N, C-alpha and C positions, 0 to 999 in steps of 0.2 A: 081425866083428872077433874075433880070438882073445883068450882071457883075458889072455895076457901083454901083448898089444898094448894092451888096454883099461887094464891096470894102469899101463903105461908112460905112456899118454896122461893118465890121472888124475894120476899123479905129476908129469908136466910142468906140468899146470895148477896143482897145489899149489905147486910150486917157483916158478912164475911169480908167483903171488899173493903168496907169501912174500917174493919179491925186491922187490916194490913197496914204495916208501916210503909213509908216510901221505899225503904231498903228491901223489905220483903217483896214489894211490888216489882222492883227491878229483877230480883231473882226469879220470881214466878213468871214474869214475862219472858225471861230467857228460857226457862224450862218449857214453857208453852211453845215457844218458837222451835225449840230443839225436837219436840215431839210430844210434849205434855209431861207434867210432873210425875204422873203414874208410870209412864213409859221410861222416863229417866231413872226413877227409883227401882224399876224392875230389872234393869240391865245387870247381868251377872259378870260378863267378861267383855273385853274389847281388845282387838288386835289390830295394830296399825303397821303397815309396811310401806317403805318409801326410800327416797334418796334425796340428796341435796348437796349443799356446799356451805362452807363456813369461812368467813373473812375475819381474821383476828389481828391482834397486834403484831404477831410474828409475820409481818408482811414486808414487801420490798421497800416501802417508804410510808411514812406517816405525814399527812399534810392537813393542817387544821381546816383549810377551805373545802377540801373534797373528801375528808375522812380517810379511811384506810384504802390503800391501793393494793392491788394484786391479791385476788382470792387465792388462798394457799392450800385449802383442803377440800377434797371431795369426800362426801359422806355417803358411803355405799352400804347397801344391805341394812338400812336403818329400820329397826324393828322395835316396837314397844308393845308389850303384852300386859294387860291389866286384869287382875282378879278383883273386881269392885266389891264383891261380897265380903272378902277377907282383908282388903287393904293391902294387896300384894302387887308387885310389878317387877318386870324384867326389861331393862333398857339395853339394847344392843346396837352397835354400829361399827362400821369399818372405816377408818380414816386413811386417806391416801393423799400425800402431798402432791400438789399439781406441778411444782417445778422440781428440778433435780436437786433435792435436798441432800441425799446421800446416794452413793453408788448402789444400785440394786435395792434401794429402799423398798421394802415390801409393805403391803397394807397392814395396818394395826387394828386388830379386833378387840373391842372392849365390851364386857358384859357386866352390868351392874344389877344387883338384886335388892329388893326391898320387901320385907315381910313385917307389916305393922310399923314398929319403930326400929327394927333390926335391919341394918344395911350391910350388904356383903358384896364381894366381887367374885366373879367366876372366871377361872382360867379357860380361855377359849380352846386351848389344845387338849387339856385333859378333863375339863369340866369340874375341877376341884374348886371348892368355895372357901374363901377366907374372909374374916370379918373386916369391915371398913369402919375404922374408929374415928375419933374426932367429931367434927361437925357434919360428917357425911350423912348421918341419919336425918338430921334436920334438912339438909340440902335436898336429899332425895324425896323426902316427904313433900317438900314444896314442889319439886319437879313433877311428882305424881299429880299434883293439883293443877299444873299448867296446861290443862286441856279443858275446853268448854264443858264436856260431859262430866269429867271428874270434879271440877270445881263447883258447877251448879248442883250436882248431886250432893256434894258435901255441904253446900250452902243451904240446902233444903233440910239437912239433918239437925239433930239436937245439939251438936257440939259447935255450931257456927255462931259467931257473933258478927252481926251486920251493923254497919255504921256509915255515916257520911254519904247519903244519897245526894247526887248532884247531876247537873246537866252541863256538858261541855261541847259546844258545837252541835254536831249531829249524833252525839253519843250520850247515853245515860250511864252513870257510873255508881258503883257501890263498893265499899271496902269490906273485905271478908277475912275474918280471923278464924282459923280452924284449930281447935285445941290450943296448944302452946306455941303454934307456929307464927312467924311474922305475918303481917297483913298482906294479902293479895288484893288487887283492885280488878274487879270485873267491869268491863265496858261493853255495852250492848248498843247495837244500831237503833236509833230512836224510831226508825220506820219499820224495819223488818223484825226488830227485837232479838235478832240473832247475836250471840256474843261476837264482838269485833276484835277485842284485845283482852289480854291479861297482863297487868302492869304491876311492877314491884320496884320499890326503891331498895337497893342492896348496897352492901359495902364491897367495893372493888379494891383489891390490894394496890392497884395502880391509881385509879381515878377517884377513890373515895366514894362519896354518895353518887350512885349511878342509877339511872332509870333503866330497868331491864323489861323489855316488852316482847310479847309474841302476838302478832297480828294474824287473824283467822279469816280466810276468804275461800271462795270457790266451794260453797256448801253443796253437798249432794245427799240424796236420800239413801239410807242404809238401814234396812230392817226396821222401819218405823221411826227412824231418827233422822235428823239433819246433822251431818258432820262435815267439818271443814276439810278440804283436801290440799290446801296450801297454807303452810305456816311460814311467816316471815319474822325473823328475829331482829330486834332493834336494841342498840345500846345508845341511850340518850337519843340523839337525832340521826344516828348512823345505822343504816341497814347493814347487818353483819352476817346474814345468811338466810337460806330458805330450805325448807323441806317440802317436797311434793309427795303426797300420799298416793301411792299407786293402788293400794288395796286396803279396805277397812272391813273388818268382820266383827259383828256384834253377836254375843252369846255363842261363839264357836269355841273350839279347843285351843287353849293358850299354853298347854303344857303344865308341868309342875313348877309352880312359882314359890312354894314354901321354902323358907330357909332350912338348911340341914339342921337336924336336932342338935348337933354339936355347937351350932352358932346361935341357937334360940335364946341363950342367956348372955350373948355378947352385949357389951355395953352400948346403949344407944348413943351415949356421949353428948357432950356439948361442944364448945369450942376446943379444938385440940391443940396440943403443943403450948408453947409459951405465948403465942399470939403477939399482940402489941403491948402487952403489959411489961413484965420484966424480961429483958433479953439476955439470955445466957450464952456468951460466946462459946462456940464449939472449939475443938482443937484447931490450932491455926499455926502450924510450923512455918517458918520463914527461911527461904534460901537466898543467901546473898549472891547476886549475879555479878555485880561490879560495885565499884565505890559509889555509895549513895543509891543503890538500886536493889530492892528485895522483891522476891516473888512469894506471896503468901498462899499456901495451899490449905488443905483441910476439907475441901468439898470437891465436887466435879468442876466448880466454877472458881478459878483462881483470880487473884488480884495482884497488883503491883503497888509498892510504896516507893516513891521517888523523893529524894532529898535535895532541897535547894538550900541556899545560905540561911534563910530565916524561917523556912516553913517546909511542910511536906505536901506532896500531891499523891492522891490515891487514884489508881486506874481501876474502875468498875465499882459500882454499888449495887450488887445483885439483889439483895433483899435486906430488911432490917437486921436480921440475925447475923448475916454475913458482914454488914457494916460494923456491928458491935465487935465482931471477932477481929476484923482488920484494924479497927481503931485501937483495940486493946494491944495488938501486936505493935503498932506504931508507937504507942505510949511506952512500951517496953524497950523498943529499939532507940528511940530518940525522945525521951521524956520532956525535953524542954522546947520542942518544936511543934507548933500546932499544925493540924491538917486544915489548910485553907482552900486548897484546890482539889476538884474532882474532875477526872477525865472520863467521859461517857463514850464508849466505843460506838454504840448504835442504839436504836430505839427499842429493841425487843424486850419483852417484859422481864425475862430472867436476867437482864443486864441493867434494868432501870428501877426495879421495885424497891431499891434502897435509897433512891435519890433524896426523898423527903427526909429520911432518917439522917442522911449525911448532912443535909442543910441544918437540921435541928442540932447536930453536933458541932456546928461552927463553920461549915464550908461557905466561903464567901464568893467563890468563882467556880462556875462549871464550864468546862471546855469540851466542845463537841462539834460534829459536823453540822453545817448549816441546815441540813434536812431534818435535824433533830430538835431544832430550837422551838418550833411550835409545840411539839410533843412535851418537851421538858417544861416549857412555860405553863402548859395546861395542867400537868400533874402537880405542879407546885401551887397553883392558884385554886384548885378545886376544893370544895368543902369536904371535910371528913367528920361529920357529926354522928353518923350511925355507930362508928367504932373509931373514936378519935385516936390518931397516932401521935407520936412525939411532937411533930411539928404543929399539929392542930392544937395540942394542949398548951403550946407556948403563946397562943393568941397572936397578936399583931407582931409579925417578924419581918425584918427587912429582907427582901428577896435577893438572892445572890446575883451577881453579874453573870450573864451567859455569853461566853466568847465563842463566836461561830467560826469554824474553819471551812474554807471553800476548797479549792484544789489542794492547798497545802498550808501549813502554818508551823510555828515554832514556839516553844515555851522554854525560856532560858534565863539564866543569870550567870555569874562568873564561875559557878561551881558545877552546873549541870545544863546540858542542852538536850531537848527532846524535839525531834522533827516529826511532824504529823502529815500524813498524806491520805487523801481520799482514795479508798480502794475502788478502782475503776472497773466497770463492766462486770460486776459480780452480781449473781442472781440471788444471793442470800439476803442482802440488804443493800440498798443504794444510799445508805447513811453511815457506812462503816469506815473506820480509819485504820491505817497502818501506823504503828508507833515505833519510831526508830531512834536508837541511842547511838549516835555516831562515835562517841568516845570508846565504847565497848563493842561496837558493831553488832548490837543485839536488835533483833526485830521481833516485835510483839504484835499479835493480831488475835481476833477471837472468832470462833464459829466457822472458819474456813480451812485452816490446816490444823488437824487435831491428832497428832501422832500418838498411837497407843491409848487412845481414849476408849476405855472398856465399854462405855455406853453405846458406841457406834461401830463396834466390831461386828461384821456381818459374816455368817458362815460361808466359806468358800472365797471370801475376800478379806484376808487377814489384816489388811491395812486399816480397814474400818472407818476411814474418814471421808469427807466429802470430795466430790470431783472438782475441787477448786484449786488444787495444787498448781495446776498449769496457769490458772488465773493469777495466783500469788506470784508465781515465777515471772509472768509477763509484767506485772506491776513493779517488781523489783528491778527488772531490766529497764523498764521505762523510766523509773525514778533515778536510775544510775547510782544505786546504793550498794555498798559492799557489806554483805551479811556473813558473819562468822557463826552466829548462834540464833536459833529460833526459840523464842520463849512464848509459846501459845498460852492462852488463858483456859484452854481445855487440853488435856493430854500432857505429854512430857516435854521437858527442855531437851532439844536435840541439836547436834552440830549441822552445819551447812550440808555436809556430805550425806547425812540421813535424809534431809529434805530433797536433795537431788535424787537419791535412790528411790524415794517414795514417789516423786513426780514422774520418773521414768516408768516405775511399776504401774502407776495408775493408767498409763496409756493403753494397757491391754484391755481396760474396761471402757475406754472412750473412743469414739470415732476420730479419724484423722491421724496425722502423723505425730510422732513424738516431738515434744518441744525441744528447742536447743537449750541445754542445761549445763553446758560446759563451764561457763564462767560464773562469777558471783555478782552479776550486774555490772555496775560501773566501777569507778576507781575509789569510791567511798566519799563521804562528805564529813 
């Protein structure tokens, strides 16, 4: 090459580098570290296969100091196939609960598809596809981008908007918006320039504004690229799971990922359902169990309304829509008595997602086991700016009193007595309470004895509920309470005799001898 040509070439390189914005520089550095921009853009398909675990809110206990306890799910046969040329993907995994959640519980296989903006689900048994409506299209398009290769590739394309280049510690970061999707933040290692994390602030229906992050480590060479083989998932400062990639294939066969023709025109959708805007109460029939005690049904998750002299107490605030329904029924039953107390049975998300809505509607006291106090305090105090809920829209609100129950407690006045007991030695949750109404000898609990709950009926095991009947029986005997009627918050209201029969029947699926079930506990209280 002649001297003039060399000078011109160097000049072009300098001008090109100078023309790059700081944001483009971060993306280009990441692409170079992955294998080069040209190699990144040339990739046609990617197949990732692995396994891991997930630790979620449905755990044994929540503790603010150490985060979530008790990993509950194994993620087996984790498989992700990408057609990067056409923007298609198929996400597959098998979930297996690690503790005895239900008798004979079998692994659950889920298959999710994405074709451009069309999201669909695939039945693992027969491979039939059905559309996924609501906000699932947006969610899956974002999930598609939560890998270094897919995000950097998209960031190099014409539909990317880059902003806010910055340095934090040993990382350089840039915000990336693809098409109409929310911003994802790419972090790269300042030394290796390999992508270290993908971060996003999301709206969590429990925690509100929540940082969701995937950390990428253990990079290995695959067909001219550097790809991470360990994904670590974070929620705020809590590690909630890992995926180990056992096999990564670039430009191999990923199978047919296109949506069926019948789904090609399915609505990509936005936010589905009523969201947090106008809440429309669903059907909510109420069954009067005793004087001042009603069971409100209408979904798989039931609630109780308990009447005191000058106010009402509600047991369970499952979600905002459910709160709206139960509050409407309470207004119908006792229009002149406010709901001021909420009893939360345990911390799992499907029993606490309506706590903020309940407080916004006037609850001034929350009663729960002491292991739930940190959890409830956190969800009440966290900001909800991304998608403001009813409580956030009220601005400064006086927080309710939280009354913590230890081994036992009582809520009473001259017209109603409710005895509360910690459900001991139960592997579903170490924060659960038994709720006993001594005047009517009614016992209420949730998630442990679920007679005839259709969601949990297992072929060959018609009882269909969890192997905790014996544990409930032991708690009843230990507490020396006399129970005439079981009023679970999943399943049917049943007499004591039905509970005894079910407990005896369950022993055929459990090791050990049958429990002693002849009596009704103690002499009553």
